[in-house]
TIKE-636247 format. One record per residue (C-alpha): residue number from 1; residue in one letter; x, y, z. Coordinates in steps of 0.25 Angstrom, whole numbers. Layout:
resi:NUM; resn:a; c1:X; c2:Y; c3:Z
...
end
This chain:
resi:1; resn:x; c1:707; c2:615; c3:138
resi:2; resn:x; c1:714; c2:605; c3:128
resi:3; resn:x; c1:705; c2:595; c3:121
resi:4; resn:x; c1:708; c2:583; c3:112
resi:5; resn:x; c1:698; c2:578; c3:102
resi:6; resn:x; c1:699; c2:564; c3:97
resi:7; resn:x; c1:693; c2:562; c3:83
resi:8; resn:x; c1:692; c2:574; c3:74
resi:9; resn:x; c1:680; c2:570; c3:66
resi:10; resn:x; c1:666; c2:575; c3:65
resi:11; resn:x; c1:665; c2:576; c3:80
resi:12; resn:x; c1:679; c2:579; c3:85
resi:13; resn:x; c1:684; c2:590; c3:75
resi:14; resn:x; c1:672; c2:599; c3:78
resi:15; resn:x; c1:674; c2:597; c3:93
resi:16; resn:x; c1:689; c2:600; c3:92
resi:17; resn:x; c1:686; c2:613; c3:84
resi:18; resn:x; c1:675; c2:617; c3:94
resi:19; resn:x; c1:685; c2:616; c3:105
resi:20; resn:x; c1:696; c2:623; c3:97
resi:21; resn:x; c1:687; c2:635; c3:94
resi:22; resn:x; c1:686; c2:637; c3:109
resi:23; resn:x; c1:701; c2:638; c3:110
resi:24; resn:x; c1:703; c2:623; c3:116
resi:25; resn:x; c1:715; c2:616; c3:112
resi:26; resn:x; c1:710; c2:604; c3:104
resi:27; resn:x; c1:719; c2:592; c3:100
resi:28; resn:x; c1:711; c2:585; c3:89
resi:29; resn:x; c1:715; c2:571; c3:88
resi:30; resn:x; c1:712; c2:562; c3:76
resi:31; resn:x; c1:720; c2:550; c3:70
resi:32; resn:x; c1:716; c2:554; c3:56
resi:33; resn:x; c1:728; c2:562; c3:51
resi:34; resn:x; c1:720; c2:568; c3:39
resi:35; resn:x; c1:711; c2:575; c3:49
resi:36; resn:x; c1:723; c2:580; c3:57
resi:37; resn:x; c1:730; c2:585; c3:44
resi:38; resn:x; c1:717; c2:592; c3:39
resi:39; resn:x; c1:714; c2:599; c3:53
resi:40; resn:x; c1:729; c2:604; c3:54
resi:41; resn:x; c1:727; c2:610; c3:40
resi:42; resn:x; c1:714; c2:617; c3:44
resi:43; resn:x; c1:705; c2:607; c3:37
resi:44; resn:x; c1:692; c2:602; c3:43
resi:45; resn:x; c1:686; c2:589; c3:38
resi:46; resn:x; c1:673; c2:591; c3:46
resi:47; resn:x; c1:662; c2:599; c3:39
resi:48; resn:x; c1:658; c2:605; c3:52
resi:49; resn:x; c1:672; c2:610; c3:55
resi:50; resn:x; c1:678; c2:622; c3:47
resi:51; resn:x; c1:692; c2:623; c3:41
resi:52; resn:x; c1:693; c2:637; c3:47
resi:53; resn:x; c1:691; c2:632; c3:61
resi:54; resn:x; c1:701; c2:621; c3:60
resi:55; resn:x; c1:711; c2:630; c3:55
resi:56; resn:x; c1:709; c2:640; c3:66
resi:57; resn:x; c1:710; c2:630; c3:77
resi:58; resn:x; c1:723; c2:624; c3:71
resi:59; resn:x; c1:729; c2:637; c3:70
resi:60; resn:x; c1:725; c2:641; c3:84
resi:61; resn:x; c1:730; c2:628; c3:90
resi:62; resn:x; c1:716; c2:624; c3:96
resi:63; resn:x; c1:715; c2:612; c3:87
resi:64; resn:x; c1:727; c2:602; c3:86
resi:65; resn:x; c1:723; c2:590; c3:76
resi:66; resn:x; c1:732; c2:578; c3:79
resi:67; resn:x; c1:732; c2:563; c3:79
resi:68; resn:x; c1:740; c2:563; c3:92
resi:69; resn:x; c1:732; c2:559; c3:104
resi:70; resn:x; c1:743; c2:565; c3:114
resi:71; resn:x; c1:736; c2:578; c3:113
resi:72; resn:x; c1:727; c2:572; c3:124
resi:73; resn:x; c1:738; c2:573; c3:134
resi:74; resn:x; c1:736; c2:588; c3:135
resi:75; resn:x; c1:721; c2:588; c3:133
resi:76; resn:x; c1:711; c2:591; c3:144
resi:77; resn:x; c1:700; c2:584; c3:136
resi:78; resn:x; c1:699; c2:574; c3:125
resi:79; resn:x; c1:686; c2:571; c3:117
resi:80; resn:x; c1:685; c2:558; c3:109
resi:81; resn:x; c1:677; c2:560; c3:95
resi:82; resn:x; c1:680; c2:548; c3:88
resi:83; resn:x; c1:671; c2:539; c3:79
resi:84; resn:x; c1:663; c2:528; c3:86
resi:85; resn:x; c1:658; c2:520; c3:74
resi:86; resn:x; c1:651; c2:506; c3:73
resi:87; resn:x; c1:658; c2:494; c3:69
resi:88; resn:x; c1:654; c2:485; c3:58
resi:89; resn:x; c1:646; c2:477; c3:68
resi:90; resn:x; c1:639; c2:490; c3:71
resi:91; resn:x; c1:644; c2:490; c3:85
resi:92; resn:x; c1:651; c2:503; c3:92
resi:93; resn:x; c1:666; c2:505; c3:88
resi:94; resn:x; c1:672; c2:513; c3:99
resi:95; resn:x; c1:686; c2:510; c3:94
resi:96; resn:x; c1:689; c2:525; c3:90
resi:97; resn:x; c1:685; c2:529; c3:104
resi:98; resn:x; c1:694; c2:519; c3:111
resi:99; resn:x; c1:705; c2:522; c3:102
resi:100; resn:x; c1:704; c2:537; c3:106
resi:101; resn:x; c1:703; c2:533; c3:121
resi:102; resn:x; c1:715; c2:525; c3:120
resi:103; resn:x; c1:723; c2:537; c3:115
resi:104; resn:x; c1:717; c2:546; c3:126
resi:105; resn:x; c1:721; c2:536; c3:137
resi:106; resn:x; c1:735; c2:537; c3:132
resi:107; resn:x; c1:735; c2:552; c3:135
resi:108; resn:x; c1:724; c2:552; c3:147
resi:109; resn:x; c1:728; c2:562; c3:158
resi:110; resn:x; c1:722; c2:568; c3:170
resi:111; resn:x; c1:712; c2:578; c3:167
resi:112; resn:x; c1:708; c2:573; c3:153
resi:113; resn:x; c1:693; c2:574; c3:150
resi:114; resn:x; c1:689; c2:563; c3:139
resi:115; resn:x; c1:676; c2:565; c3:131
resi:116; resn:x; c1:671; c2:555; c3:121
resi:117; resn:x; c1:662; c2:561; c3:110
resi:118; resn:x; c1:662; c2:548; c3:101
resi:119; resn:x; c1:648; c2:541; c3:102
resi:120; resn:x; c1:649; c2:528; c3:110
resi:121; resn:x; c1:639; c2:519; c3:117
resi:122; resn:x; c1:634; c2:522; c3:131
resi:123; resn:x; c1:645; c2:519; c3:142
resi:124; resn:x; c1:657; c2:519; c3:132
resi:125; resn:x; c1:664; c2:531; c3:138
resi:126; resn:x; c1:663; c2:525; c3:152
resi:127; resn:x; c1:665; c2:511; c3:149
resi:128; resn:x; c1:676; c2:512; c3:138
resi:129; resn:x; c1:684; c2:525; c3:140
resi:130; resn:x; c1:684; c2:526; c3:155
resi:131; resn:x; c1:691; c2:513; c3:158
resi:132; resn:x; c1:701; c2:516; c3:147
resi:133; resn:x; c1:705; c2:529; c3:153
resi:134; resn:x; c1:705; c2:525; c3:167
resi:135; resn:x; c1:714; c2:513; c3:163
resi:136; resn:x; c1:725; c2:524; c3:163
resi:137; resn:x; c1:723; c2:526; c3:179
resi:138; resn:x; c1:717; c2:539; c3:177
resi:139; resn:x; c1:703; c2:541; c3:183
resi:140; resn:x; c1:690; c2:546; c3:178
resi:141; resn:x; c1:685; c2:559; c3:184
resi:142; resn:x; c1:698; c2:561; c3:191
resi:143; resn:x; c1:709; c2:560; c3:180
resi:144; resn:x; c1:701; c2:561; c3:167
resi:145; resn:x; c1:687; c2:563; c3:163
resi:146; resn:x; c1:678; c2:555; c3:153
resi:147; resn:x; c1:665; c2:560; c3:146
resi:148; resn:x; c1:656; c2:557; c3:134
resi:149; resn:x; c1:650; c2:568; c3:126
resi:150; resn:x; c1:643; c2:564; c3:113
resi:151; resn:x; c1:646; c2:572; c3:100
resi:152; resn:x; c1:634; c2:578; c3:94
resi:153; resn:x; c1:640; c2:582; c3:80
resi:154; resn:x; c1:631; c2:583; c3:68
resi:155; resn:x; c1:639; c2:586; c3:56
resi:156; resn:x; c1:635; c2:597; c3:47
resi:157; resn:x; c1:626; c2:603; c3:58
resi:158; resn:x; c1:627; c2:618; c3:60
resi:159; resn:x; c1:616; c2:621; c3:71
resi:160; resn:x; c1:622; c2:612; c3:82
resi:161; resn:x; c1:637; c2:612; c3:84
resi:162; resn:x; c1:646; c2:607; c3:95
resi:163; resn:x; c1:644; c2:620; c3:102
resi:164; resn:x; c1:628; c2:620; c3:103
resi:165; resn:x; c1:625; c2:606; c3:104
resi:166; resn:x; c1:623; c2:601; c3:118
resi:167; resn:x; c1:635; c2:592; c3:122
resi:168; resn:x; c1:632; c2:580; c3:131
resi:169; resn:x; c1:643; c2:576; c3:140
resi:170; resn:x; c1:643; c2:564; c3:150
resi:171; resn:x; c1:656; c2:561; c3:158
resi:172; resn:x; c1:659; c2:547; c3:164
resi:173; resn:x; c1:659; c2:554; c3:177
resi:174; resn:x; c1:654; c2:568; c3:182
resi:175; resn:x; c1:668; c2:574; c3:181
resi:176; resn:x; c1:670; c2:570; c3:167
resi:177; resn:x; c1:657; c2:576; c3:163
resi:178; resn:x; c1:661; c2:589; c3:169
resi:179; resn:x; c1:675; c2:589; c3:162
resi:180; resn:x; c1:668; c2:586; c3:148
resi:181; resn:x; c1:659; c2:597; c3:150
resi:182; resn:x; c1:670; c2:607; c3:152
resi:183; resn:x; c1:676; c2:602; c3:139
resi:184; resn:x; c1:663; c2:603; c3:131
resi:185; resn:x; c1:658; c2:616; c3:137
resi:186; resn:x; c1:669; c2:623; c3:129
resi:187; resn:x; c1:662; c2:620; c3:115
resi:188; resn:x; c1:648; c2:616; c3:119
resi:189; resn:x; c1:637; c2:625; c3:124
resi:190; resn:x; c1:628; c2:615; c3:130
resi:191; resn:x; c1:633; c2:603; c3:138
resi:192; resn:x; c1:624; c2:592; c3:142
resi:193; resn:x; c1:630; c2:584; c3:154
resi:194; resn:x; c1:625; c2:570; c3:156
resi:195; resn:x; c1:627; c2:560; c3:168
resi:196; resn:x; c1:637; c2:551; c3:161
resi:197; resn:x; c1:645; c2:548; c3:148
resi:198; resn:x; c1:635; c2:536; c3:146
resi:199; resn:x; c1:624; c2:546; c3:146
resi:200; resn:x; c1:631; c2:554; c3:136
resi:201; resn:x; c1:634; c2:542; c3:127
resi:202; resn:x; c1:620; c2:538; c3:128
resi:203; resn:x; c1:614; c2:552; c3:124
resi:204; resn:x; c1:623; c2:552; c3:111
resi:205; resn:x; c1:617; c2:538; c3:107
resi:206; resn:x; c1:603; c2:542; c3:110
resi:207; resn:x; c1:604; c2:555; c3:101
resi:208; resn:x; c1:609; c2:547; c3:89
resi:209; resn:x; c1:600; c2:535; c3:92
resi:210; resn:x; c1:588; c2:544; c3:92
resi:211; resn:x; c1:591; c2:549; c3:79
resi:212; resn:x; c1:594; c2:535; c3:73
resi:213; resn:x; c1:581; c2:529; c3:78
resi:214; resn:x; c1:573; c2:541; c3:73
resi:215; resn:x; c1:580; c2:541; c3:59
resi:216; resn:x; c1:577; c2:526; c3:59
resi:217; resn:x; c1:563; c2:529; c3:61
resi:218; resn:x; c1:561; c2:539; c3:50
resi:219; resn:x; c1:569; c2:530; c3:40
resi:220; resn:x; c1:559; c2:519; c3:43
resi:221; resn:x; c1:548; c2:529; c3:41
resi:222; resn:x; c1:554; c2:533; c3:28
resi:223; resn:x; c1:554; c2:519; c3:23
resi:224; resn:x; c1:539; c2:517; c3:27
resi:225; resn:x; c1:535; c2:530; c3:21
resi:226; resn:x; c1:541; c2:526; c3:7
resi:227; resn:x; c1:533; c2:513; c3:8
resi:228; resn:x; c1:521; c2:521; c3:11
resi:229; resn:x; c1:524; c2:532; c3:0
resi:230; resn:x; c1:525; c2:543; c3:10
resi:231; resn:x; c1:535; c2:554; c3:10
resi:232; resn:x; c1:543; c2:552; c3:23
resi:233; resn:x; c1:549; c2:566; c3:22
resi:234; resn:x; c1:535; c2:572; c3:22
resi:235; resn:x; c1:531; c2:564; c3:34
resi:236; resn:x; c1:543; c2:568; c3:42
resi:237; resn:x; c1:541; c2:583; c3:39
resi:238; resn:x; c1:526; c2:582; c3:43
resi:239; resn:x; c1:529; c2:574; c3:56
resi:240; resn:x; c1:540; c2:585; c3:59
resi:241; resn:x; c1:530; c2:596; c3:60
resi:242; resn:x; c1:525; c2:590; c3:73
resi:243; resn:x; c1:532; c2:600; c3:83
resi:244; resn:x; c1:534; c2:589; c3:94
resi:245; resn:x; c1:536; c2:574; c3:95
resi:246; resn:x; c1:543; c2:572; c3:81
resi:247; resn:x; c1:557; c2:574; c3:77
resi:248; resn:x; c1:561; c2:574; c3:63
resi:249; resn:x; c1:570; c2:563; c3:58
resi:250; resn:x; c1:573; c2:561; c3:43
resi:251; resn:x; c1:575; c2:548; c3:35
resi:252; resn:x; c1:587; c2:545; c3:26
resi:253; resn:x; c1:596; c2:535; c3:20
resi:254; resn:x; c1:602; c2:531; c3:33
resi:255; resn:x; c1:609; c2:537; c3:45
resi:256; resn:x; c1:624; c2:542; c3:45
resi:257; resn:x; c1:634; c2:549; c3:52
resi:258; resn:x; c1:642; c2:544; c3:64
resi:259; resn:x; c1:631; c2:545; c3:74
resi:260; resn:x; c1:617; c2:541; c3:70
resi:261; resn:x; c1:620; c2:527; c3:64
resi:262; resn:x; c1:630; c2:523; c3:74
resi:263; resn:x; c1:627; c2:529; c3:88
resi:264; resn:x; c1:614; c2:521; c3:90
resi:265; resn:x; c1:621; c2:508; c3:88
resi:266; resn:x; c1:631; c2:511; c3:99
resi:267; resn:x; c1:619; c2:512; c3:108
resi:268; resn:x; c1:613; c2:499; c3:103
resi:269; resn:x; c1:626; c2:492; c3:105
resi:270; resn:x; c1:628; c2:496; c3:119
resi:271; resn:x; c1:613; c2:493; c3:122
resi:272; resn:x; c1:616; c2:478; c3:119
resi:273; resn:x; c1:625; c2:477; c3:131
resi:274; resn:x; c1:613; c2:480; c3:139
resi:275; resn:x; c1:605; c2:470; c3:132
resi:276; resn:x; c1:597; c2:481; c3:126
resi:277; resn:x; c1:592; c2:481; c3:111
resi:278; resn:x; c1:591; c2:495; c3:105
resi:279; resn:x; c1:579; c2:492; c3:96
resi:280; resn:x; c1:577; c2:506; c3:91
resi:281; resn:x; c1:591; c2:508; c3:88
resi:282; resn:x; c1:593; c2:495; c3:80
resi:283; resn:x; c1:580; c2:497; c3:72
resi:284; resn:x; c1:584; c2:512; c3:68
resi:285; resn:x; c1:598; c2:507; c3:64
resi:286; resn:x; c1:592; c2:496; c3:56
resi:287; resn:x; c1:583; c2:506; c3:49
resi:288; resn:x; c1:593; c2:517; c3:47
resi:289; resn:x; c1:604; c2:507; c3:42
resi:290; resn:x; c1:593; c2:501; c3:32
resi:291; resn:x; c1:591; c2:515; c3:26
resi:292; resn:x; c1:602; c2:514; c3:16
resi:293; resn:x; c1:596; c2:501; c3:10
resi:294; resn:x; c1:583; c2:508; c3:10
resi:295; resn:x; c1:589; c2:519; c3:2
resi:296; resn:x; c1:595; c2:510; c3:-8
resi:297; resn:x; c1:582; c2:503; c3:-10
resi:298; resn:x; c1:575; c2:517; c3:-12
resi:299; resn:x; c1:586; c2:520; c3:-22
resi:300; resn:x; c1:582; c2:507; c3:-30
resi:301; resn:x; c1:568; c2:512; c3:-30
resi:302; resn:x; c1:572; c2:525; c3:-36
resi:303; resn:x; c1:580; c2:518; c3:-47
resi:304; resn:x; c1:568; c2:508; c3:-50
resi:305; resn:x; c1:559; c2:520; c3:-53
resi:306; resn:x; c1:568; c2:523; c3:-65
resi:307; resn:x; c1:570; c2:508; c3:-68
resi:308; resn:x; c1:584; c2:508; c3:-63
resi:309; resn:x; c1:591; c2:497; c3:-54
resi:310; resn:x; c1:601; c2:501; c3:-43
resi:311; resn:x; c1:611; c2:492; c3:-50
resi:312; resn:x; c1:618; c2:501; c3:-61
resi:313; resn:x; c1:611; c2:514; c3:-57
resi:314; resn:x; c1:618; c2:527; c3:-54
resi:315; resn:x; c1:615; c2:533; c3:-40
resi:316; resn:x; c1:620; c2:546; c3:-35
resi:317; resn:x; c1:620; c2:548; c3:-20
resi:318; resn:x; c1:619; c2:562; c3:-15
resi:319; resn:x; c1:626; c2:564; c3:-1
resi:320; resn:x; c1:634; c2:553; c3:6
resi:321; resn:x; c1:636; c2:560; c3:19
resi:322; resn:x; c1:627; c2:555; c3:30
resi:323; resn:x; c1:619; c2:568; c3:31
resi:324; resn:x; c1:618; c2:581; c3:23
resi:325; resn:x; c1:628; c2:592; c3:23
resi:326; resn:x; c1:640; c2:584; c3:29
resi:327; resn:x; c1:652; c2:576; c3:24
resi:328; resn:x; c1:650; c2:565; c3:34
resi:329; resn:x; c1:648; c2:551; c3:28
resi:330; resn:x; c1:649; c2:543; c3:41
resi:331; resn:x; c1:639; c2:532; c3:41
resi:332; resn:x; c1:632; c2:539; c3:29
resi:333; resn:x; c1:620; c2:531; c3:23
resi:334; resn:x; c1:627; c2:533; c3:9
resi:335; resn:x; c1:637; c2:522; c3:12
resi:336; resn:x; c1:627; c2:511; c3:12
resi:337; resn:x; c1:618; c2:517; c3:2
resi:338; resn:x; c1:629; c2:518; c3:-8
resi:339; resn:x; c1:634; c2:504; c3:-4
resi:340; resn:x; c1:621; c2:498; c3:-7
resi:341; resn:x; c1:619; c2:505; c3:-20
resi:342; resn:x; c1:633; c2:501; c3:-25
resi:343; resn:x; c1:630; c2:487; c3:-20
resi:344; resn:x; c1:618; c2:487; c3:-29
resi:345; resn:x; c1:626; c2:491; c3:-41
resi:346; resn:x; c1:623; c2:506; c3:-42
resi:347; resn:x; c1:632; c2:517; c3:-47
resi:348; resn:x; c1:633; c2:526; c3:-35
resi:349; resn:x; c1:639; c2:540; c3:-35
resi:350; resn:x; c1:637; c2:551; c3:-24
resi:351; resn:x; c1:638; c2:566; c3:-22
resi:352; resn:x; c1:641; c2:573; c3:-9
resi:353; resn:x; c1:646; c2:587; c3:-8
resi:354; resn:x; c1:652; c2:583; c3:6
resi:355; resn:x; c1:658; c2:570; c3:3
resi:356; resn:x; c1:669; c2:567; c3:-8
resi:357; resn:x; c1:670; c2:552; c3:-7
resi:358; resn:x; c1:662; c2:541; c3:-2
resi:359; resn:x; c1:667; c2:527; c3:0
resi:360; resn:x; c1:657; c2:515; c3:0
resi:361; resn:x; c1:662; c2:501; c3:2
resi:362; resn:x; c1:676; c2:505; c3:-4
resi:363; resn:x; c1:670; c2:512; c3:-16
resi:364; resn:x; c1:674; c2:527; c3:-16
resi:365; resn:x; c1:664; c2:536; c3:-22
resi:366; resn:x; c1:667; c2:551; c3:-25
resi:367; resn:x; c1:656; c2:562; c3:-24
resi:368; resn:x; c1:652; c2:565; c3:-38
resi:369; resn:x; c1:648; c2:579; c3:-43
resi:370; resn:x; c1:633; c2:581; c3:-42
resi:371; resn:x; c1:628; c2:587; c3:-56
resi:372; resn:x; c1:617; c2:586; c3:-66
resi:373; resn:x; c1:624; c2:575; c3:-74
resi:374; resn:x; c1:626; c2:566; c3:-62
resi:375; resn:x; c1:612; c2:567; c3:-58
resi:376; resn:x; c1:607; c2:565; c3:-72
resi:377; resn:x; c1:615; c2:552; c3:-73
resi:378; resn:x; c1:612; c2:545; c3:-60
resi:379; resn:x; c1:600; c2:536; c3:-58
resi:380; resn:x; c1:597; c2:540; c3:-44
resi:381; resn:x; c1:601; c2:551; c3:-34
resi:382; resn:x; c1:601; c2:547; c3:-20
resi:383; resn:x; c1:601; c2:558; c3:-9
resi:384; resn:x; c1:608; c2:553; c3:4
resi:385; resn:x; c1:613; c2:566; c3:10
resi:386; resn:x; c1:605; c2:578; c3:8
resi:387; resn:x; c1:616; c2:589; c3:7
resi:388; resn:x; c1:611; c2:603; c3:7
resi:389; resn:x; c1:620; c2:607; c3:-5
resi:390; resn:x; c1:613; c2:598; c3:-15
resi:391; resn:x; c1:604; c2:604; c3:-25
resi:392; resn:x; c1:592; c2:594; c3:-24
resi:393; resn:x; c1:584; c2:600; c3:-35
resi:394; resn:x; c1:596; c2:599; c3:-44
resi:395; resn:x; c1:598; c2:585; c3:-40
resi:396; resn:x; c1:584; c2:580; c3:-41
resi:397; resn:x; c1:581; c2:587; c3:-55
resi:398; resn:x; c1:594; c2:581; c3:-61
resi:399; resn:x; c1:592; c2:567; c3:-55
resi:400; resn:x; c1:584; c2:555; c3:-60
resi:401; resn:x; c1:579; c2:551; c3:-46
resi:402; resn:x; c1:583; c2:556; c3:-32
resi:403; resn:x; c1:582; c2:547; c3:-20
resi:404; resn:x; c1:582; c2:557; c3:-8
resi:405; resn:x; c1:584; c2:551; c3:5
resi:406; resn:x; c1:585; c2:564; c3:13
resi:407; resn:x; c1:573; c2:572; c3:7
resi:408; resn:x; c1:583; c2:582; c3:1
resi:409; resn:x; c1:575; c2:584; c3:-11
resi:410; resn:x; c1:563; c2:589; c3:-3
resi:411; resn:x; c1:563; c2:603; c3:-9
resi:412; resn:x; c1:566; c2:598; c3:-24
resi:413; resn:x; c1:555; c2:602; c3:-34
resi:414; resn:x; c1:557; c2:589; c3:-42
resi:415; resn:x; c1:552; c2:578; c3:-33
resi:416; resn:x; c1:549; c2:568; c3:-44
resi:417; resn:x; c1:564; c2:563; c3:-45
resi:418; resn:x; c1:565; c2:562; c3:-30
resi:419; resn:x; c1:562; c2:549; c3:-21
resi:420; resn:x; c1:563; c2:552; c3:-6
resi:421; resn:x; c1:567; c2:542; c3:4
end
């Protein structure tokens, strides 16, 4: 089998590597020439993919990185793994998917199986892609096959990988489901077939809407606990001891990554076309989007404790990635937190062992060296991403005050300098 993977990012590259390791010939397509050059030189730009694996696959010929879509001509299957962000109006932007589909259409041939992994609203595969491909005169189920299989990539995670995470697959017709299963059974241990592409699309959105809503709930509880002078982290740990009926979610400075902040709004947008208002989704989004302003107000409280104003103060941000132990900054809460601090006149610096540069509103910040001198100098240290490599005792002991949005300092001995979210 020959497979083409369109989009060599956090989803597409690990997928291409997984197929390559099974001796499948993979044409990895990406329009970013820097990525293509790096891969051809045996270099990975994704934390979960090793340089050694890239080098071996390039050498064996199992991975062919390219910006040329013509490799689809000789492929048995093509998998679309491109971004599906939100527009500034917070509506779905499927332009990357449509662009990839236009390129596939040019090289569409009999027997080709097309699978979309990029998150879309329910019905998109059938309503948008199918007419585009059938406009060539080729027919679904007879000449080509079309399915949706949502990606379930969690950057930085080691226990669940593509191989052992159940793979949901829904074809636009039964034959398409069958063909897509044949593709994924090469690299996935557990295949979960659903009745349609629409069901698979909805399953993906439910997964991430569930998380967004529960994070919104616990973020609201965190704010309430602060008003009541109750430690929300202690409350959550106590509740989590119940062996049934409770699932632990943690508060934080906001939600980030390419899925949780975005996917629920794809569902909310589609619901409007049915005259349906997704009240839970909208409320959770409002709470989660408001956490950055809340964090800045709490930083102000930390500074007030030492008779300092935000304007003119020096604030060190620890961790600008959207979560611990990754370099991924997509939709990171740090963007809005830093933007608001800069707007209020603060002198902001950051340290992140995984991120070298961070640009906010055109202002490029460089990760500064974390040492005793820096910690002694700044007025407030703010922990936004609780990277495992940080020495939190060292940070707390050498800082004036630490505002911890992740409870990263829970094991520190010196609690007097720490203020928790």
